[in-house]
C-alpha positions, 0 to 999 in steps of 0.5 A: 508489475509487482514490487517487492516491498522488502526491496524498498528503502524503509523510508520510502516504504513508510512515506509510500504507506502514508500517501496510500492511507491519506488518500481521500476516500480511503475507508478504515470502518466506524473506528477512527484510527490515528496515521501511525496505526493505518501505516502499521495496518498496511505494513502488516498486510504487506509482510503477511502478504495480504497486500502488494506494492505495484508499479503502473507503467501506464500511470507511472505510479506506485500503488498498494492493492490486495494481493488477489488483485489482477494486474493485467492493467497495471 
């Protein structure tokens, strides 16, 4: 189920984005970016509609996925 990011408390949204960018295996290319830069990049993707917040009832977790991701299994 998609969660409108605008309806999430700003501090909570920042924490969700930080948890997302700190996950092991998340790749940002050859250039090393600071945590603040990574968070800003993901926030911009949410604001542009390129990424969405998704609640998985199956796993009881929130994730950030590409906007074109199929939500059938979430």
